[in-house]
NUGU-434709 format. One record per residue: residue in three letters; x negated, y negated, z of N, C-alpha, C in turn. Coordinates in steps of 0.02 Angstrom, whole numbers, m for minus. Atoms other than C-alpha are relative to their C-alpha. Example, Ala and Ser with C-alpha at 12.3 -4.5 7.8 and 13.67 -1.06 7.14 Angstrom:
+-------+--------+--------+--------+--------+--------+--------+--------+--------+--------+
| titor |    n.u |    n.v |    n.w |   ca.u |   ca.v |   ca.w |    c.u |    c.v |    c.w |
+-------+--------+--------+--------+--------+--------+--------+--------+--------+--------+
|   ALA |    m45 |     59 |      0 |   m615 |    225 |    390 |    m45 |    m60 |      0 |
|   SER |     42 |     59 |     m3 |   m684 |     53 |    357 |     39 |    m55 |     37 |
+-------+--------+--------+--------+--------+--------+--------+--------+--------+--------+
END
This chain:
+-------+--------+--------+--------+--------+--------+--------+--------+--------+--------+
| titor |    n.u |    n.v |    n.w |   ca.u |   ca.v |   ca.w |    c.u |    c.v |    c.w |
+-------+--------+--------+--------+--------+--------+--------+--------+--------+--------+
|   UNK |     22 |    m65 |     24 |   m504 |  m2192 |   9970 |     38 |     20 |    m62 |
|   UNK |    m31 |    m24 |     61 |   m468 |  m2118 |   9802 |     16 |     74 |      8 |
|   UNK |    m21 |    m69 |    m10 |   m367 |  m1959 |   9828 |     16 |     36 |    m65 |
|   UNK |    m14 |    m31 |     64 |   m347 |  m1925 |   9643 |    m50 |     56 |    m13 |
|   UNK |     42 |    m57 |     16 |   m414 |  m1757 |   9589 |    m26 |    m10 |    m71 |
|   UNK |     28 |      7 |     67 |   m534 |  m1767 |   9443 |     18 |     61 |    m41 |
|   UNK |    m20 |    m54 |     45 |   m476 |  m1665 |   9296 |    m59 |     19 |    m43 |
|   UNK |     54 |    m25 |     42 |   m601 |  m1556 |   9207 |     26 |     10 |    m71 |
|   UNK |    m19 |     m7 |     70 |   m592 |  m1564 |   9018 |    m49 |     46 |    m35 |
|   UNK |     42 |    m42 |     42 |   m657 |  m1430 |   8901 |    m22 |    m41 |    m61 |
|   UNK |     20 |     33 |     62 |   m748 |  m1479 |   8743 |     51 |     16 |    m54 |
|   UNK |    m47 |    m11 |     55 |   m649 |  m1493 |   8582 |    m12 |     67 |    m33 |
|   UNK |     16 |    m64 |     30 |   m741 |  m1344 |   8511 |     26 |     59 |     42 |
|   UNK |    m24 |    m53 |    m45 |   m697 |  m1239 |   8664 |     76 |      7 |     m6 |
|   UNK |    m73 |     m4 |      9 |   m512 |  m1282 |   8645 |     17 |     33 |    m66 |
|   UNK |    m12 |    m31 |     66 |   m521 |  m1234 |   8461 |    m13 |     75 |      3 |
|   UNK |     15 |    m71 |     m6 |   m603 |  m1068 |   8504 |     54 |     35 |     41 |
|   UNK |    m54 |    m29 |    m40 |   m471 |  m1035 |   8638 |     64 |      7 |    m42 |
|   UNK |    m59 |     m4 |     43 |   m335 |  m1073 |   8510 |     m7 |     60 |    m48 |
|   UNK |     12 |    m57 |     45 |   m413 |   m947 |   8389 |      7 |     66 |     38 |
|   UNK |     m5 |    m62 |    m40 |   m428 |   m816 |   8527 |     73 |     15 |     16 |
|   UNK |    m71 |    m10 |    m13 |   m245 |   m842 |   8574 |     36 |     26 |    m61 |
|   UNK |    m31 |    m24 |     62 |   m194 |   m820 |   8393 |    m20 |     72 |    m15 |
|   UNK |     22 |    m68 |     10 |   m299 |   m662 |   8383 |     36 |     49 |     47 |
|   UNK |    m38 |    m42 |    m47 |   m214 |   m592 |   8539 |     71 |     12 |    m25 |
|   UNK |    m67 |     m8 |     28 |    m45 |   m624 |   8458 |     m2 |     50 |    m58 |
|   UNK |      7 |    m46 |     57 |   m104 |   m535 |   8300 |    m10 |     72 |     24 |
|   UNK |     11 |    m68 |    m26 |   m167 |   m385 |   8401 |     64 |     29 |     30 |
|   UNK |    m62 |    m23 |    m30 |     m5 |   m373 |   8499 |     50 |     18 |    m54 |
|   UNK |    m46 |    m14 |     55 |     97 |   m381 |   8339 |    m20 |     66 |    m34 |
|   UNK |     23 |    m61 |     31 |    m11 |   m244 |   8263 |     15 |     61 |     43 |
|   UNK |    m16 |    m55 |    m45 |     12 |   m135 |   8417 |     74 |     17 |     m2 |
|   UNK |    m72 |    m12 |      2 |    200 |   m156 |   8416 |     20 |     33 |    m66 |
|   UNK |    m15 |    m29 |     65 |    207 |   m118 |   8230 |    m22 |     73 |     m4 |
|   UNK |     24 |    m70 |      2 |    103 |     40 |   8252 |     42 |     44 |     47 |
|   UNK |    m43 |    m39 |    m44 |    211 |     96 |   8400 |     65 |     18 |    m34 |
|   UNK |    m65 |    m12 |     33 |    369 |     78 |   8297 |     m8 |     48 |    m59 |
|   UNK |      7 |    m42 |     59 |    302 |    158 |   8138 |    m23 |     71 |     16 |
|   UNK |     24 |    m66 |    m20 |    218 |    302 |   8230 |     32 |     22 |     65 |
|   UNK |    m34 |    m15 |    m63 |    347 |    328 |   8365 |     m4 |     73 |     19 |
|   UNK |      2 |    m72 |    m16 |    343 |    517 |   8351 |    m69 |     20 |     26 |
|   UNK |     67 |    m16 |    m25 |    153 |    523 |   8377 |    m13 |    m32 |     68 |
|   UNK |     11 |     36 |    m62 |    154 |    394 |   8515 |     41 |     30 |     56 |
|   UNK |    m44 |    m27 |    m53 |    297 |    480 |   8608 |    m32 |     59 |     35 |
|   UNK |     35 |    m56 |    m33 |    180 |    626 |   8645 |    m52 |    m25 |     50 |
|   UNK |     49 |     27 |    m47 |     67 |    509 |   8745 |     29 |     m2 |     70 |
|   UNK |    m21 |      0 |    m71 |     76 |    488 |   8933 |     50 |    m56 |     16 |
|   UNK |    m46 |     55 |    m12 |    174 |    324 |   8921 |     56 |     m1 |    m51 |
|   UNK |    m55 |      5 |     48 |    345 |    303 |   8843 |     m8 |    m61 |    m46 |
|   UNK |      6 |     53 |     50 |    358 |    193 |   8687 |     28 |    m66 |     25 |
|   UNK |    m25 |     66 |    m24 |    470 |     59 |   8768 |    m47 |    m35 |     48 |
|   UNK |     47 |     30 |    m48 |    341 |     32 |   8906 |    m59 |    m31 |    m39 |
|   UNK |     55 |     26 |     41 |    203 |     11 |   8776 |     21 |    m63 |    m37 |
|   UNK |    m24 |     58 |     37 |    309 |   m111 |   8677 |      8 |    m60 |     48 |
|   UNK |     m8 |     54 |    m49 |    351 |   m213 |   8834 |    m69 |    m28 |     20 |
|   UNK |     68 |     22 |    m18 |    166 |   m218 |   8882 |    m30 |    m41 |    m58 |
|   UNK |     26 |     37 |     58 |    123 |   m276 |   8705 |     33 |    m68 |     m7 |
|   UNK |    m36 |     64 |      3 |    256 |   m412 |   8712 |    m29 |    m48 |     53 |
|   UNK |     31 |     41 |    m52 |    181 |   m475 |   8876 |    m69 |    m24 |    m24 |
|   UNK |     65 |     15 |     28 |      9 |   m469 |   8793 |      6 |    m56 |    m52 |
|   UNK |    m12 |     49 |     52 |     79 |   m569 |   8647 |     19 |    m68 |     31 |
|   UNK |    m20 |     63 |    m32 |    158 |   m698 |   8764 |    m60 |    m36 |     30 |
|   UNK |     60 |     31 |    m29 |     m8 |   m727 |   8852 |    m43 |    m32 |    m56 |
|   UNK |     38 |     27 |     57 |    m97 |   m750 |   8685 |     32 |    m62 |    m28 |
|   UNK |    m37 |     57 |     26 |     38 |   m868 |   8625 |     m7 |    m60 |     47 |
|   UNK |      7 |     54 |    m49 |     27 |   m970 |   8786 |    m69 |    m31 |     m4 |
|   UNK |     69 |     27 |      5 |   m163 |   m987 |   8771 |     m7 |    m42 |    m63 |
|   UNK |      5 |     37 |     64 |   m148 |  m1041 |   8589 |     38 |    m66 |      3 |
|   UNK |    m40 |     61 |     m3 |     m9 |  m1167 |   8623 |    m31 |    m52 |     47 |
|   UNK |     30 |     46 |    m48 |    m93 |  m1243 |   8776 |    m63 |    m32 |    m30 |
|   UNK |     61 |     27 |     32 |   m257 |  m1262 |   8680 |     17 |    m48 |    m57 |
|   UNK |    m21 |     44 |     54 |   m169 |  m1337 |   8529 |     27 |    m66 |     28 |
|   UNK |    m26 |     60 |    m32 |    m78 |  m1459 |   8643 |    m57 |    m44 |     25 |
|   UNK |     58 |     37 |    m24 |   m244 |  m1509 |   8721 |    m37 |    m35 |    m56 |
|   UNK |     34 |     31 |     58 |   m320 |  m1542 |   8550 |     41 |    m59 |    m26 |
|   UNK |    m44 |     52 |     27 |   m170 |  m1644 |   8492 |      1 |    m61 |     46 |
|   UNK |     m4 |     56 |    m47 |   m160 |  m1749 |   8651 |    m68 |    m31 |     17 |
|   UNK |     66 |     27 |    m15 |   m347 |  m1777 |   8659 |    m25 |     18 |     69 |
|   UNK |     20 |    m21 |    m67 |   m369 |  m1682 |   8823 |    m63 |     42 |     m4 |
|   UNK |     64 |    m33 |      3 |   m550 |  m1637 |   8793 |    m54 |    m51 |     15 |
|   UNK |     55 |     46 |    m16 |   m719 |  m1711 |   8837 |     m9 |    m50 |    m56 |
|   UNK |      8 |     52 |     50 |   m731 |  m1876 |   8748 |     64 |    m16 |    m38 |
|   UNK |    m64 |     13 |     33 |   m549 |  m1870 |   8692 |     34 |    m61 |     28 |
|   UNK |    m34 |     61 |    m21 |   m424 |  m2009 |   8712 |     30 |      5 |     70 |
|   UNK |    m27 |     m8 |    m67 |   m360 |  m1935 |   8877 |    m55 |      4 |     53 |
|   UNK |     57 |     m5 |    m46 |   m535 |  m1924 |   8955 |    m24 |    m70 |     17 |
|   UNK |     19 |     66 |    m23 |   m565 |  m2081 |   9057 |    m63 |      1 |     43 |
|   UNK |     58 |     m5 |    m45 |   m716 |  m2017 |   9153 |    m60 |    m39 |    m25 |
|   UNK |     58 |     36 |     26 |   m842 |  m2099 |   9037 |      7 |    m75 |     10 |
|   UNK |    m10 |     71 |     m8 |   m763 |  m2271 |   9057 |    m23 |    m24 |     69 |
|   UNK |     20 |     19 |    m68 |   m802 |  m2269 |   9243 |    m74 |    m16 |      3 |
|   UNK |     72 |      7 |     m3 |   m987 |  m2261 |   9207 |    m29 |    m36 |    m61 |
|   UNK |     25 |     37 |     58 |  m1001 |  m2375 |   9056 |    m49 |    m53 |     23 |
|   UNK |     52 |     50 |    m17 |  m1141 |  m2503 |   9050 |     31 |    m63 |     28 |
|   UNK |    m33 |     61 |    m25 |  m1019 |  m2648 |   9076 |     21 |      9 |     73 |
|   UNK |    m23 |    m13 |    m68 |   m947 |  m2568 |   9233 |    m60 |      1 |     48 |
|   UNK |     60 |     m3 |    m43 |  m1122 |  m2535 |   9302 |    m27 |    m71 |     11 |
|   UNK |     24 |     70 |     m7 |  m1175 |  m2716 |   9267 |     45 |    m40 |     46 |
|   UNK |    m46 |     36 |    m45 |  m1017 |  m2781 |   9353 |    m12 |     20 |     72 |
|   UNK |     13 |    m22 |    m69 |  m1053 |  m2675 |   9507 |    m65 |    m29 |     26 |
|   UNK |     64 |     30 |    m21 |  m1233 |  m2737 |   9513 |      9 |    m74 |     15 |
|   UNK |    m12 |     71 |    m11 |  m1174 |  m2917 |   9496 |     38 |    m11 |     65 |
|   UNK |    m38 |      6 |    m62 |  m1048 |  m2893 |   9637 |    m44 |     13 |     61 |
|   UNK |     46 |    m14 |    m55 |  m1182 |  m2817 |   9748 |    m48 |    m58 |     12 |
|   UNK |     45 |     57 |     m7 |  m1299 |  m2964 |   9714 |     35 |    m59 |     32 |
|   UNK |    m38 |     55 |    m30 |  m1163 |  m3091 |   9757 |     11 |     14 |     74 |
|   UNK |    m11 |    m18 |    m69 |  m1123 |  m2997 |   9917 |    m64 |     m8 |     41 |
|   UNK |     64 |      8 |    m35 |  m1308 |  m2993 |   9965 |    m16 |    m74 |     10 |
|   UNK |     14 |     72 |     m6 |  m1324 |  m3181 |   9931 |     44 |    m31 |     54 |
|   UNK |    m46 |     27 |    m51 |  m1172 |  m3219 |  10040 |    m24 |     20 |     69 |
|   UNK |     24 |    m22 |    m66 |  m1238 |  m3114 |  10183 |    m65 |    m33 |     19 |
|   UNK |     63 |     33 |    m16 |  m1411 |  m3191 |  10171 |     12 |    m73 |     18 |
|   UNK |    m16 |     70 |    m16 |  m1336 |  m3367 |  10171 |     29 |     m5 |     70 |
|   UNK |    m31 |      2 |    m66 |  m1234 |  m3328 |  10326 |    m52 |     14 |     53 |
|   UNK |     51 |    m16 |    m49 |  m1384 |  m3254 |  10415 |    m50 |    m58 |     10 |
|   UNK |     46 |     56 |     m5 |  m1492 |  m3407 |  10377 |     30 |    m57 |     41 |
|   UNK |    m32 |     56 |    m36 |  m1365 |  m3526 |  10455 |      3 |     14 |     72 |
+-------+--------+--------+--------+--------+--------+--------+--------+--------+--------+
END
C-alpha cells in the first residue's frame, strides 16, 4: 500500500497572484502604520489605542509577507502544476500506461498457460 499523501499543487499563475496579493497586504499594512504614526492625535480619539492598531497592522503585514514568501518559494522551487517538483503527471505518462498493459498481458498469458495444463 502506498501511504504517501498526494500533494496538491497550485498553478504557476495562482502562485504569482498570491505573491502579488501578499505584497499588496504588506503595502496596505505599511500605509496603515504610517497613517497611524503621522495622524496620532486624530487616531487617539478613536475607540482603540494607537499601539493596538500598530500591533494589529504589524500582524497583518506579517501574514502578507508570509503569503508572498511562500508563493515566491513555490515558484522558485517549481512547486506548481507542471513544475519540476510535480511528479503526478509522470505516473500517468503513455510509457507507464503501456508498461502496465504489457505486464497485465504477460500475467494473463501465464495464468492461461497454467490453466491449460
